[in-house]
N, C-alpha and C positions, 0 to 999 in steps of 0.2 A: 508733487516734489517732497521730499522729506521736510521734516519740521526745520525750521531756521535755527542755524546755531549763532552764537555770538562769538565774533571773530576779534581777537587782540592783536594789533597789527603795530610794528615798528618800521620807520622808514629812516634809513641812514642816509644822511647827504652830506655833502662837502662845501659849505657855504652856498652861494647863489650861481652855482654854475649852470649852464644851459642843461647838461643832462640832469642835474638834480631839480632843476625847475620843471623839465619835462615830466621827469618821473613823478613828482608831487602832483601836477595838474592832470596827469594820465590817472594816477591812483584815485585821486578825489572823483575824477569822472566815474570811473568803474565803482567806487564805494557807493557814490550817490545813485546809480542806475541799478547796480546788482544787488546791494546789501541793504539799501533803505533802513539805515539806522541801527543796524544790528552789528554795530562793530566800534572799536575804539580804537584811533590811531594817534601814535606817539612821534612826532618827526624829533629826529636828533641829528643835530650839526656836529659832525666828528671833528671839525676844526674848533669848536668852542667846547666840546665835552668828548676828548680823546680817550678819556679813561673809560666812557661807556663802550665806545667802539671796541677798546681792547678787551674789557670785560666779556664782551658777547663775541669776541674774535670776528671782528668785521674786518675784510682786507681790502675790499673794493667799495666804492660808492658809485652811484647809488644802489643800496641792497635794502629789499624789503624783506622782513622777517615776520612769518605768522607764527605766533607765539602760541595762541589758542585758536580754535581746537586741536588737539595734538594731531599728527606729529608736527614738530617744529618744521617749517621749511623756509628756505631763503631764496629769493629770486634777485640775480644780480643784473643790473642794466637799467636802461631809461623806462621800463615797463611799456615801451610801446608795441610790444606783441601781446595785444588783449587776450587772445586764446591762451597763451602761454601761461600769462599771470591769473587767468581763472583757473586752469587746471592747477596751477602752483598753490592755489588758495583752496584747492579742492572744490571749488563751485561747480565748475563745468564738468568735472567727472561726476559729481552727484546728479547733476541734469541728464548728463549722458545714459547713466545707469538707470535713472528712472524712465527716460525715455526708451531705452532699449527694452525694458522689463515691459513696457506698455505695449510697445511695438511687437514683441516677441509674443506676448499674451494675446494680441490681436490676430497676429499671423497663424497662432496655433487654432484659435477660434475659426477662422476662416478654412483652414484645412479639414477641420472636423466637419464643417457645415456643407463644404463642396461635394457633389456628387461624385461617385466613383465612374470613370469612363473606362471602357475596354476596347481593345484595338483587334477585335475579331472580324 
């Protein structure tokens, strides 16, 4: 896999609503299992800090914003679709790309070493 990047994330929530709490719980689970300490997460309650949400043009909660590494990405919802979250954070895409390159390399090697057959 490619070298680990440091992720800067902001999760915008609206108080302790079920969707906000589910998003936070799901995100923490993903971060602990997939990112292993190479992230910084800031949770912003838009009810307490509406100006921060307005400045960042947050229109719905919960919203996860990936600030770094670029490009900035936003995922809206309770983050229950783990694959969508990983793709949105560019983590799953990197792993898929690495796996596809490895798989492609192995398949090319197999084809080169396979004996040719004729249909005579």
